[in-house]
MIDOSE-1310 file (N, C-alpha, C; in nm, 2 decimals, decimal comma, always signed):
residues 267
msrl	+22,61/+0,28/+10,32/+22,55/+0,21/+10,43/+22,43/+0,29/+10,48; +22,32/+0,22/+10,50/+22,19/+0,29/+10,55/+22,21/+0,33/+10,69; +22,12/+0,41/+10,74/+22,12/+0,45/+10,88/+22,10/+0,33/+10,97; +22,01/+0,24/+10,93/+21,99/+0,13/+11,02/+22,11/+0,04/+11,02
saaf	+22,17/+0,01/+10,90/+22,29/-0,07/+10,90/+22,40/-0,01/+10,99; +22,42/+0,12/+10,98/+22,52/+0,19/+11,06/+22,50/+0,17/+11,21; +22,37/+0,18/+11,24/+22,33/+0,17/+11,39/+22,37/+0,04/+11,45; +22,37/-0,07/+11,36/+22,40/-0,20/+11,41/+22,55/-0,24/+11,39
akgh	+22,62/-0,14/+11,34/+22,76/-0,17/+11,31/+22,86/-0,08/+11,40; +22,81/-0,03/+11,51/+22,88/+0,06/+11,60/+22,98/-0,01/+11,69; +22,98/-0,14/+11,69/+23,07/-0,21/+11,78/+23,01/-0,25/+11,91; +22,88/-0,22/+11,93/+22,81/-0,26/+12,05/+22,66/-0,28/+12,01
palv	+22,59/-0,36/+12,09/+22,45/-0,38/+12,05/+22,37/-0,25/+12,05; +22,28/-0,24/+11,96/+22,20/-0,12/+11,95/+22,09/-0,12/+12,05; +22,07/+0,00/+12,11/+21,95/+0,02/+12,19/+21,84/+0,08/+12,11; +21,73/+0,01/+12,10/+21,62/+0,05/+12,02/+21,51/+0,09/+12,11
afvt	+21,47/+0,22/+12,10/+21,37/+0,27/+12,20/+21,24/+0,31/+12,13; +21,13/+0,26/+12,19/+21,00/+0,29/+12,13/+20,92/+0,39/+12,21; +20,85/+0,48/+12,14/+20,76/+0,57/+12,21/+20,64/+0,59/+12,11; +20,52/+0,62/+12,17/+20,40/+0,64/+12,09/+20,40/+0,78/+12,04
agdp	+20,38/+0,80/+11,91/+20,37/+0,93/+11,85/+20,24/+1,00/+11,90; +20,25/+1,13/+11,94/+20,13/+1,20/+11,98/+20,10/+1,18/+12,13; +20,18/+1,11/+12,20/+20,15/+1,09/+12,34/+20,26/+1,18/+12,42; +20,22/+1,27/+12,51/+20,08/+1,30/+12,54/+20,01/+1,39/+12,44
tpaa	+20,08/+1,46/+12,35/+20,03/+1,54/+12,24/+20,13/+1,53/+12,13; +20,08/+1,56/+12,00/+20,17/+1,57/+11,89/+20,28/+1,67/+11,92; +20,25/+1,78/+11,98/+20,35/+1,89/+12,00/+20,45/+1,85/+12,10; +20,42/+1,76/+12,19/+20,52/+1,72/+12,29/+20,61/+1,61/+12,25
tgai	+20,58/+1,54/+12,14/+20,65/+1,42/+12,10/+20,80/+1,45/+12,06; +20,82/+1,56/+11,99/+20,95/+1,60/+11,95/+21,05/+1,60/+12,06; +21,02/+1,67/+12,17/+21,11/+1,68/+12,28/+21,14/+1,55/+12,34; +21,05/+1,46/+12,35/+21,07/+1,32/+12,40/+21,16/+1,25/+12,31
ldai	+21,14/+1,26/+12,18/+21,23/+1,19/+12,09/+21,38/+1,25/+12,10; +21,39/+1,38/+12,11/+21,52/+1,44/+12,13/+21,59/+1,38/+12,26; +21,51/+1,36/+12,37/+21,57/+1,31/+12,49/+21,61/+1,17/+12,47; +21,54/+1,09/+12,39/+21,58/+0,95/+12,37/+21,72/+0,95/+12,30
vegg	+21,73/+1,03/+12,20/+21,86/+1,04/+12,12/+21,97/+1,09/+12,22; +21,94/+1,19/+12,29/+22,05/+1,24/+12,39/+22,09/+1,14/+12,49; +21,99/+1,05/+12,53/+22,02/+0,95/+12,63/+22,11/+0,84/+12,57; +22,12/+0,83/+12,44/+22,21/+0,73/+12,38/+22,14/+0,62/+12,31
advi	+22,01/+0,63/+12,28/+21,95/+0,53/+12,19/+22,01/+0,53/+12,05; +22,02/+0,41/+11,99/+22,07/+0,40/+11,86/+21,97/+0,40/+11,75; +21,85/+0,35/+11,78/+21,74/+0,34/+11,68/+21,61/+0,39/+11,76; +21,53/+0,46/+11,69/+21,40/+0,50/+11,75/+21,28/+0,43/+11,67
elgm	+21,19/+0,37/+11,75/+21,07/+0,32/+11,69/+20,96/+0,42/+11,74; +20,89/+0,47/+11,64/+20,78/+0,57/+11,66/+20,65/+0,50/+11,64; +20,58/+0,48/+11,74/+20,45/+0,40/+11,73/+20,34/+0,48/+11,67; +20,27/+0,43/+11,58/+20,15/+0,49/+11,52/+20,03/+0,45/+11,59
pftd	+19,96/+0,54/+11,66/+19,85/+0,50/+11,75/+19,73/+0,44/+11,66; +19,67/+0,35/+11,72/+19,56/+0,27/+11,66/+19,46/+0,23/+11,76; +19,34/+0,22/+11,72/+19,23/+0,19/+11,81/+19,23/+0,05/+11,86; +19,29/-0,04/+11,79/+19,29/-0,18/+11,83/+19,43/-0,24/+11,82
pmad	+19,52/-0,20/+11,91/+19,66/-0,24/+11,91/+19,68/-0,38/+11,97; +19,65/-0,48/+11,89/+19,64/-0,62/+11,94/+19,76/-0,68/+12,01; +19,88/-0,63/+11,97/+20,00/-0,69/+12,02/+20,05/-0,62/+12,15; +19,98/-0,51/+12,18/+20,03/-0,42/+12,29/+19,96/-0,44/+12,42
gpai	+20,04/-0,43/+12,53/+19,98/-0,44/+12,66/+19,92/-0,31/+12,71; +19,88/-0,31/+12,84/+19,81/-0,19/+12,89/+19,88/-0,06/+12,88; +20,01/-0,05/+12,90/+20,08/+0,08/+12,89/+20,07/+0,14/+12,75; +20,10/+0,06/+12,65/+20,10/+0,11/+12,52/+19,95/+0,13/+12,47
qaan	+19,86/+0,04/+12,51/+19,72/+0,07/+12,48/+19,68/+0,20/+12,53; +19,71/+0,23/+12,65/+19,67/+0,36/+12,71/+19,74/+0,48/+12,63; +19,86/+0,46/+12,59/+19,93/+0,56/+12,52/+19,86/+0,59/+12,38; +19,82/+0,48/+12,32/+19,74/+0,49/+12,19/+19,62/+0,58/+12,22
irsl	+19,54/+0,55/+12,32/+19,42/+0,62/+12,35/+19,45/+0,77/+12,38; +19,55/+0,80/+12,46/+19,59/+0,93/+12,49/+19,62/+1,01/+12,36; +19,70/+0,95/+12,28/+19,74/+1,01/+12,15/+19,62/+1,04/+12,06; +19,53/+0,94/+12,05/+19,42/+0,96/+11,96/+19,32/+1,06/+12,02
lagt	+19,31/+1,07/+12,15/+19,22/+1,17/+12,21/+19,28/+1,31/+12,19; +19,41/+1,31/+12,18/+19,48/+1,44/+12,15/+19,47/+1,48/+12,01; +19,41/+1,40/+11,93/+19,38/+1,44/+11,79/+19,49/+1,39/+11,69; +19,58/+1,30/+11,73/+19,69/+1,26/+11,64/+19,64/+1,19/+11,52
rtvd	+19,68/+1,24/+11,40/+19,65/+1,17/+11,28/+19,78/+1,13/+11,21; +19,76/+1,05/+11,10/+19,88/+1,01/+11,02/+19,96/+1,12/+10,98; +19,90/+1,23/+10,93/+19,97/+1,35/+10,88/+20,05/+1,41/+11,00; +20,00/+1,40/+11,12/+20,08/+1,45/+11,23/+20,20/+1,36/+11,26
ilgi	+20,19/+1,23/+11,25/+20,30/+1,14/+11,27/+20,41/+1,16/+11,17; +20,37/+1,18/+11,05/+20,46/+1,20/+10,94/+20,53/+1,34/+10,96; +20,46/+1,43/+11,01/+20,52/+1,56/+11,04/+20,62/+1,55/+11,16; +20,59/+1,47/+11,26/+20,68/+1,45/+11,37/+20,81/+1,38/+11,32
akaf	+20,79/+1,29/+11,23/+20,91/+1,21/+11,17/+20,99/+1,31/+11,09; +20,93/+1,39/+11,01/+21,01/+1,48/+10,92/+21,08/+1,58/+11,00; +21,02/+1,64/+11,10/+21,09/+1,73/+11,19/+21,21/+1,66/+11,26; +21,18/+1,54/+11,31/+21,29/+1,46/+11,37/+21,41/+1,44/+11,28
rarh	+21,38/+1,41/+11,16/+21,49/+1,38/+11,06/+21,57/+1,51/+11,04; +21,50/+1,63/+11,03/+21,58/+1,75/+11,02/+21,67/+1,78/+11,13; +21,63/+1,74/+11,25/+21,71/+1,77/+11,37/+21,82/+1,66/+11,39; +21,79/+1,54/+11,35/+21,88/+1,42/+11,37/+21,90/+1,35/+11,24
pdtp	+21,99/+1,40/+11,16/+22,00/+1,34/+11,03/+22,06/+1,19/+11,03; +22,12/+1,15/+11,13/+22,19/+1,02/+11,13/+22,12/+0,91/+11,22; +22,02/+0,95/+11,30/+21,96/+0,85/+11,38/+21,84/+0,78/+11,31; +21,85/+0,64/+11,30/+21,74/+0,57/+11,23/+21,61/+0,59/+11,30
lvlm	+21,50/+0,60/+11,21/+21,37/+0,61/+11,26/+21,28/+0,51/+11,20; +21,21/+0,43/+11,28/+21,13/+0,32/+11,23/+20,98/+0,35/+11,28; +20,89/+0,35/+11,18/+20,75/+0,36/+11,22/+20,70/+0,22/+11,25; +20,63/+0,20/+11,36/+20,57/+0,07/+11,40/+20,42/+0,09/+11,43
gyan	+20,35/+0,00/+11,37/+20,20/+0,01/+11,39/+20,13/-0,10/+11,32; +20,01/-0,07/+11,28/+19,91/-0,17/+11,23/+19,87/-0,14/+11,09; +19,82/-0,24/+11,02/+19,80/-0,22/+10,87/+19,70/-0,11/+10,83; +19,59/-0,10/+10,91/+19,49/+0,00/+10,86/+19,54/+0,14/+10,83
pmti	+19,61/+0,20/+10,93/+19,66/+0,34/+10,90/+19,77/+0,34/+10,79; +19,84/+0,23/+10,77/+19,95/+0,22/+10,67/+19,90/+0,19/+10,53; +19,78/+0,13/+10,52/+19,74/+0,08/+10,38/+19,61/+0,15/+10,34; +19,54/+0,22/+10,42/+19,41/+0,27/+10,39/+19,41/+0,36/+10,26
rggd	+19,52/+0,43/+10,24/+19,53/+0,51/+10,12/+19,62/+0,44/+10,01; +19,65/+0,32/+10,04/+19,74/+0,24/+9,95/+19,88/+0,23/+9,99; +19,95/+0,12/+9,97/+20,08/+0,10/+10,01/+20,18/+0,20/+9,94; +20,15/+0,24/+9,81/+20,24/+0,33/+9,74/+20,23/+0,47/+9,81
wfaa	+20,12/+0,51/+9,85/+20,10/+0,64/+9,91/+20,18/+0,64/+10,04; +20,16/+0,54/+10,12/+20,23/+0,54/+10,25/+20,38/+0,53/+10,24; +20,43/+0,45/+10,15/+20,57/+0,44/+10,13/+20,63/+0,57/+10,08; +20,56/+0,64/+9,99/+20,62/+0,77/+9,94/+20,62/+0,87/+10,06
aakd	+20,51/+0,87/+10,14/+20,50/+0,97/+10,25/+20,60/+0,94/+10,35; +20,63/+0,81/+10,38/+20,73/+0,78/+10,48/+20,87/+0,81/+10,43; +20,89/+0,79/+10,30/+21,02/+0,83/+10,25/+21,04/+0,98/+10,26; +20,94/+1,05/+10,22/+20,95/+1,20/+10,23/+20,98/+1,25/+10,37
agvd	+20,93/+1,17/+10,47/+20,95/+1,21/+10,61/+21,08/+1,16/+10,67; +21,16/+1,09/+10,59/+21,29/+1,04/+10,63/+21,29/+0,92/+10,71; +21,18/+0,84/+10,70/+21,17/+0,71/+10,77/+21,26/+0,60/+10,71; +21,32/+0,52/+10,80/+21,42/+0,42/+10,75/+21,36/+0,28/+10,74
giic	+21,26/+0,25/+10,83/+21,20/+0,12/+10,83/+21,06/+0,12/+10,88; +20,99/+0,01/+10,85/+20,85/+0,00/+10,89/+20,83/-0,14/+10,95; +20,77/-0,14/+11,07/+20,72/-0,26/+11,13/+20,57/-0,26/+11,13; +20,51/-0,35/+11,06/+20,36/-0,36/+11,05/+20,33/-0,49/+11,12
vdip	+20,27/-0,48/+11,24/+20,24/-0,59/+11,32/+20,15/-0,70/+11,26; +20,05/-0,65/+11,19/+19,94/-0,75/+11,15/+19,94/-0,77/+11,00; +20,04/-0,75/+10,93/+20,05/-0,80/+10,79/+20,15/-0,91/+10,79; +20,10/-1,04/+10,78/+20,19/-1,15/+10,78/+20,27/-1,16/+10,65
peed	+20,38/-1,23/+10,65/+20,46/-1,24/+10,53/+20,39/-1,29/+10,40; +20,29/-1,37/+10,42/+20,21/-1,42/+10,31/+20,13/-1,31/+10,24; +20,11/-1,19/+10,31/+20,04/-1,08/+10,25/+20,14/-0,96/+10,23; +20,26/-1,00/+10,20/+20,37/-0,89/+10,18/+20,33/-0,80/+10,07
aelg	+20,25/-0,84/+9,97/+20,22/-0,76/+9,86/+20,14/-0,63/+9,90; +20,08/-0,64/+10,02/+20,00/-0,52/+10,06/+20,09/-0,40/+10,08; +20,21/-0,42/+10,12/+20,30/-0,30/+10,16/+20,45/-0,32/+10,12; +20,49/-0,45/+10,13/+20,64/-0,47/+10,11/+20,70/-0,42/+9,98
palr	+20,64/-0,45/+9,86/+20,70/-0,40/+9,74/+20,71/-0,25/+9,74; +20,61/-0,18/+9,79/+20,61/-0,03/+9,78/+20,72/+0,02/+9,88; +20,74/-0,04/+9,99/+20,85/+0,00/+10,08/+20,98/-0,02/+10,02; +21,00/-0,14/+9,96/+21,13/-0,17/+9,91/+21,16/-0,08/+9,79
aagi	+21,06/-0,05/+9,71/+21,08/+0,05/+9,60/+21,12/+0,19/+9,64; +21,08/+0,22/+9,76/+21,11/+0,35/+9,82/+21,24/+0,35/+9,90; +21,30/+0,24/+9,91/+21,43/+0,23/+9,99/+21,40/+0,22/+10,14; +21,29/+0,17/+10,18/+21,25/+0,16/+10,32/+21,25/+0,01/+10,36
dpir	+21,31/-0,02/+10,47/+21,33/-0,16/+10,52/+21,20/-0,21/+10,58; +21,14/-0,32/+10,52/+21,03/-0,39/+10,59/+21,09/-0,48/+10,70; +21,07/-0,45/+10,82/+21,12/-0,52/+10,93/+21,02/-0,62/+10,98; +21,07/-0,74/+10,99/+20,98/-0,85/+11,02/+20,99/-0,89/+11,17
latp	+20,88/-0,95/+11,22/+20,88/-1,00/+11,36/+20,89/-1,15/+11,36; +20,98/-1,21/+11,44/+20,98/-1,35/+11,47/+20,94/-1,37/+11,62; +20,88/-1,48/+11,65/+20,83/-1,51/+11,79/+20,87/-1,64/+11,83; +20,85/-1,68/+11,96/+20,88/-1,81/+12,01/+20,80/-1,92/+11,93
ttda	+20,70/-1,89/+11,86/+20,62/-1,99/+11,79/+20,66/-1,99/+11,64; +20,75/-1,91/+11,60/+20,80/-1,92/+11,46/+20,89/-2,04/+11,44; +20,84/-2,14/+11,39/+20,92/-2,27/+11,38/+21,00/-2,27/+11,26; +21,08/-2,38/+11,24/+21,17/-2,39/+11,13/+21,10/-2,39/+10,99
arlp	+20,97/-2,44/+10,99/+20,90/-2,44/+10,87/+20,85/-2,30/+10,82; +20,82/-2,22/+10,92/+20,77/-2,08/+10,89/+20,88/-1,98/+10,88; +20,99/-2,00/+10,95/+21,10/-1,90/+10,95/+21,14/-1,85/+10,81; +21,16/-1,93/+10,71/+21,20/-1,88/+10,58/+21,10/-1,78/+10,52
avld	+20,97/-1,80/+10,55/+20,88/-1,70/+10,50/+20,89/-1,57/+10,57; +20,92/-1,58/+10,70/+20,93/-1,45/+10,78/+21,05/-1,37/+10,73; +21,16/-1,45/+10,70/+21,29/-1,38/+10,66/+21,28/-1,33/+10,51; +21,20/-1,40/+10,43/+21,20/-1,36/+10,29/+21,15/-1,22/+10,27
gasg	+21,23/-1,13/+10,21/+21,19/-1,00/+10,19/+21,22/-0,90/+10,31; +21,26/-0,96/+10,42/+21,29/-0,88/+10,54/+21,42/-0,80/+10,52; +21,43/-0,69/+10,58/+21,56/-0,61/+10,58/+21,56/-0,52/+10,70; +21,68/-0,46/+10,72/+21,70/-0,37/+10,83/+21,75/-0,45/+10,95
fvyy	+21,65/-0,52/+11,02/+21,68/-0,61/+11,13/+21,56/-0,70/+11,15; +21,58/-0,80/+11,22/+21,47/-0,89/+11,26/+21,44/-0,86/+11,41; +21,31/-0,83/+11,44/+21,26/-0,80/+11,57/+21,22/-0,93/+11,63; +21,29/-0,99/+11,73/+21,25/-1,11/+11,80/+21,16/-1,07/+11,92
vsva	+21,04/-1,11/+11,91/+20,94/-1,09/+12,01/+20,96/-1,21/+12,11; +21,02/-1,18/+12,23/+21,07/-1,29/+12,31/+20,96/-1,36/+12,39; +20,84/-1,31/+12,39/+20,73/-1,38/+12,46/+20,61/-1,40/+12,37; +20,54/-1,50/+12,39/+20,42/-1,53/+12,31/+20,30/-1,46/+12,38
gitg	+20,30/-1,33/+12,37/+20,20/-1,25/+12,44/+20,21/-1,10/+12,40; +20,15/-1,02/+12,49/+20,15/-0,87/+12,45/+20,26/-0,80/+12,53; +20,29/-0,68/+12,49/+20,40/-0,60/+12,54/+20,38/-0,57/+12,68; +20,50/-0,56/+12,75/+20,51/-0,50/+12,88/+20,48/-0,58/+13,00
lqqa	+20,42/-0,70/+12,99/+20,37/-0,77/+13,11/+20,47/-0,88/+13,16; +20,56/-0,93/+13,08/+20,64/-1,04/+13,12/+20,77/-1,04/+13,04; +20,87/-1,11/+13,09/+20,99/-1,12/+13,01/+21,03/-1,27/+13,00; +21,08/-1,31/+12,88/+21,12/-1,45/+12,86/+21,24/-1,48/+12,95
aqas	+21,26/-1,61/+12,98/+21,38/-1,65/+13,04/+21,50/-1,63/+12,95; +21,62/-1,59/+13,02/+21,73/-1,56/+12,94/+21,78/-1,68/+12,85; +21,77/-1,80/+12,90/+21,81/-1,92/+12,83/+21,73/-1,93/+12,70; +21,60/-1,91/+12,71/+21,51/-1,92/+12,59/+21,55/-1,81/+12,48
iesa	+21,59/-1,69/+12,53/+21,63/-1,58/+12,44/+21,76/-1,62/+12,37; +21,85/-1,67/+12,45/+21,98/-1,72/+12,39/+21,96/-1,82/+12,28; +21,87/-1,92/+12,31/+21,85/-2,03/+12,22/+21,78/-1,97/+12,09; +21,69/-1,88/+12,11/+21,62/-1,83/+11,99/+21,71/-1,74/+11,91
varl	+21,79/-1,66/+11,97/+21,88/-1,57/+11,89/+21,98/-1,66/+11,81; +22,03/-1,76/+11,87/+22,12/-1,85/+11,80/+22,05/-1,92/+11,68; +21,93/-1,95/+11,70/+21,85/-2,02/+11,59/+21,83/-1,92/+11,47; +21,80/-1,79/+11,51/+21,78/-1,69/+11,41/+21,91/-1,66/+11,33
kast	+22,01/-1,65/+11,41/+22,14/-1,61/+11,35/+22,19/-1,72/+11,25; +22,15/-1,84/+11,28/+22,19/-1,95/+11,19/+22,11/-1,94/+11,05; +22,01/-1,86/+11,05/+21,92/-1,85/+10,93/+21,93/-1,72/+10,86; +21,99/-1,62/+10,92/+22,00/-1,49/+10,85/+22,12/-1,41/+10,89
dlpi	+22,16/-1,32/+10,81/+22,27/-1,23/+10,84/+22,22/-1,10/+10,89; +22,09/-1,08/+10,90/+22,03/-0,96/+10,95/+22,06/-0,95/+11,10; +22,07/-0,83/+11,15/+22,08/-0,81/+11,30/+21,96/-0,86/+11,37; +21,97/-0,91/+11,49/+21,86/-0,96/+11,57/+21,84/-0,87/+11,69
avgf	+21,73/-0,80/+11,70/+21,70/-0,72/+11,81/+21,59/-0,79/+11,89; +21,60/-0,79/+12,02/+21,51/-0,86/+12,11/+21,43/-0,76/+12,19; +21,30/-0,78/+12,20/+21,22/-0,70/+12,28/+21,10/-0,77/+12,34; +21,02/-0,70/+12,41/+20,90/-0,74/+12,49/+20,95/-0,77/+12,63
gvrt	+20,90/-0,69/+12,72/+20,93/-0,72/+12,87/+21,06/-0,67/+12,92; +21,14/-0,60/+12,84/+21,27/-0,55/+12,88/+21,25/-0,42/+12,96; +21,29/-0,41/+13,08/+21,26/-0,29/+13,16/+21,39/-0,24/+13,23; +21,47/-0,32/+13,29/+21,58/-0,28/+13,37/+21,71/-0,28/+13,29
pdqa	+21,81/-0,20/+13,34/+21,94/-0,21/+13,28/+22,00/-0,35/+13,29; +21,98/-0,42/+13,39/+22,03/-0,56/+13,40/+21,97/-0,65/+13,30; +21,84/-0,64/+13,28/+21,78/-0,72/+13,17/+21,83/-0,68/+13,04; +21,85/-0,55/+13,01/+21,90/-0,51/+12,88/+22,05/-0,56/+12,86
aaia	+22,13/-0,56/+12,97/+22,26/-0,60/+12,96/+22,27/-0,75/+12,93; +22,19/-0,83/+12,99/+22,19/-0,98/+12,97/+22,15/-1,01/+12,82; +22,05/-0,94/+12,77/+22,02/-0,96/+12,63/+22,13/-0,91/+12,54; +22,19/-0,80/+12,57/+22,30/-0,75/+12,49/+22,42/-0,84/+12,47
kvad	+22,43/-0,93/+12,56/+22,55/-1,02/+12,55/+22,53/-1,12/+12,44; +22,40/-1,14/+12,39/+22,38/-1,24/+12,29/+22,32/-1,19/+12,16; +22,25/-1,07/+12,17/+22,17/-1,02/+12,06/+22,24/-0,89/+12,00; +22,20/-0,85/+11,88/+22,25/-0,74/+11,82/+22,18/-0,61/+11,86
gvvv	+22,07/-0,62/+11,92/+22,00/-0,51/+11,97/+21,90/-0,54/+12,08; +21,86/-0,44/+12,16/+21,77/-0,46/+12,27/+21,66/-0,35/+12,25; +21,53/-0,40/+12,25/+21,42/-0,31/+12,23/+21,35/-0,28/+12,36; +21,33/-0,16/+12,39/+21,26/-0,12/+12,52/+21,14/-0,02/+12,48
gsai	+21,02/-0,05/+12,53/+20,91/+0,03/+12,49/+20,82/+0,07/+12,60; +20,76/-0,03/+12,67/+20,65/+0,00/+12,77/+20,71/+0,08/+12,88; +20,83/+0,05/+12,92/+20,89/+0,13/+13,04/+20,90/+0,28/+13,00; +20,94/+0,30/+12,88/+20,95/+0,44/+12,83/+20,81/+0,51/+12,83
velv	+20,72/+0,43/+12,77/+20,58/+0,49/+12,76/+20,52/+0,51/+12,90; +20,55/+0,43/+12,99/+20,50/+0,46/+13,13/+20,56/+0,59/+13,19; +20,69/+0,62/+13,16/+20,74/+0,75/+13,20/+20,67/+0,86/+13,14; +20,63/+0,85/+13,01/+20,55/+0,96/+12,95/+20,42/+0,97/+13,01
aqhg	+20,36/+0,86/+13,05/+20,23/+0,86/+13,12/+20,24/+0,93/+13,25; +20,35/+0,90/+13,32/+20,37/+0,96/+13,45/+20,39/+1,11/+13,45; +20,48/+1,15/+13,35/+20,53/+1,29/+13,35/+20,46/+1,38/+13,25; +20,40/+1,32/+13,15/+20,33/+1,40/+13,05/+20,44/+1,48/+12,97
aaap	+20,40/+1,61/+12,94/+20,49/+1,69/+12,86/+20,63/+1,72/+12,93; +20,63/+1,69/+13,06/+20,76/+1,71/+13,13/+20,84/+1,58/+13,13; +20,81/+1,49/+13,05/+20,88/+1,36/+13,05/+21,02/+1,36/+13,00; +21,06/+1,45/+12,91/+21,20/+1,44/+12,85/+21,31/+1,41/+12,95
eavr	+21,32/+1,48/+13,06/+21,43/+1,46/+13,16/+21,43/+1,32/+13,21; +21,31/+1,27/+13,25/+21,31/+1,13/+13,31/+21,34/+1,03/+13,20; +21,29/+1,05/+13,08/+21,32/+0,96/+12,97/+21,47/+0,96/+12,94; +21,53/+1,08/+12,93/+21,68/+1,09/+12,90/+21,76/+1,01/+13,01
tyiq	+21,73/+1,03/+13,13/+21,80/+0,96/+13,24/+21,78/+0,81/+13,23; +21,66/+0,76/+13,20/+21,63/+0,62/+13,19/+21,71/+0,56/+13,07; +21,70/+0,63/+12,96/+21,77/+0,58/+12,84/+21,92/+0,57/+12,86; +21,98/+0,67/+12,93/+22,12/+0,67/+12,97/+22,16/+0,54/+13,05
slst	+22,07/+0,51/+13,14/+22,10/+0,39/+13,22/+22,10/+0,26/+13,14; +22,01/+0,25/+13,04/+22,00/+0,14/+12,96/+22,13/+0,13/+12,86; +22,16/+0,25/+12,81/+22,27/+0,26/+12,71/+22,40/+0,22/+12,78; +22,42/+0,27/+12,90/+22,54/+0,24/+12,97/+22,55/+0,09/+13,00
aiha	+22,44/+0,03/+13,04/+22,44/-0,12/+13,07/+22,47/-0,20/+12,95; +22,41/-0,16/+12,83/+22,43/-0,24/+12,71/+22,58/-0,23/+12,66; +22,64/-0,11/+12,67/+22,78/-0,09/+12,63/+22,87/-0,18/+12,72; +22,84/-0,17/+12,85/+22,93/-0,24/+12,94/+22,91/-0,39/+12,92
areg	+22,80/-0,44/+12,89/+22,78/-0,59/+12,88/+22,86/-0,64/+12,77; +22,87/-0,58/+12,65/+22,95/-0,63/+12,54/+23,10/-0,61/+12,57; +23,13/-0,52/+12,65/+23,27/-0,50/+12,69/+23,32/-0,59/+12,80; +23,23/-0,67/+12,85/+23,26/-0,76/+12,96/+23,27/-0,70/+13,10
ipa	+23,23/-0,57/+13,11/+23,23/-0,51/+13,24/+23,10/-0,53/+13,31; +23,09/-0,57/+13,44/+22,97/-0,59/+13,51/+22,88/-0,46/+13,49; +22,75/-0,49/+13,45/+22,66/-0,37/+13,43/+22,60/-0,33/+13,56
């Protein structure tokens, strides 16, 4: 069983936590990742900073800029990932970002480098399923899961293409917009998760706009995973290199709520 499969087979929905690599500096990222694990996150998404993060809202845009101004390069991100894997051999690590940094040296190079760093999955926001050949075959050959995004506008005609070749889990983007600014109505999330589950056996993780333990608990009642990003990134912006303690406490609150939701205990 892969690390990602194991994370979604723990008997409770997985807490998937996102943080931008190199924010506030590459040297500070490791301690923030450790705090996320200590707080109880089941999967970590490590964002690859990019100059034009089209799917991201103000908080993650700002984190991208802070990271790039700190000098973060792809080699630094891979180094952060490799060091994380040495400290945390069992926690799944997913790189999330955009096509340019992942494909500029070729898909084979990136897949090999990610495998060497101990990466479990890749989310590439701006490579559509129709262009899977850019990266997908190289990732699959390296044993890395290409994780696909589904959205409220992914209709029945397009969903098979989104799911074809996907593995690890499906990331359901619950709003037709950018990260961090709004959350979808619970009823629409429930309907979308049911529709996706009817079409795939992959776990469904729901993200975009999730901030509070109550929101996380509500989603955990219907989904296999809950993704939280902007709220964590905002703590890093507020506290800088001193963020681990605040991040750990926040992650603990989310983890507790998610576990209680599936157990039927009020969160």
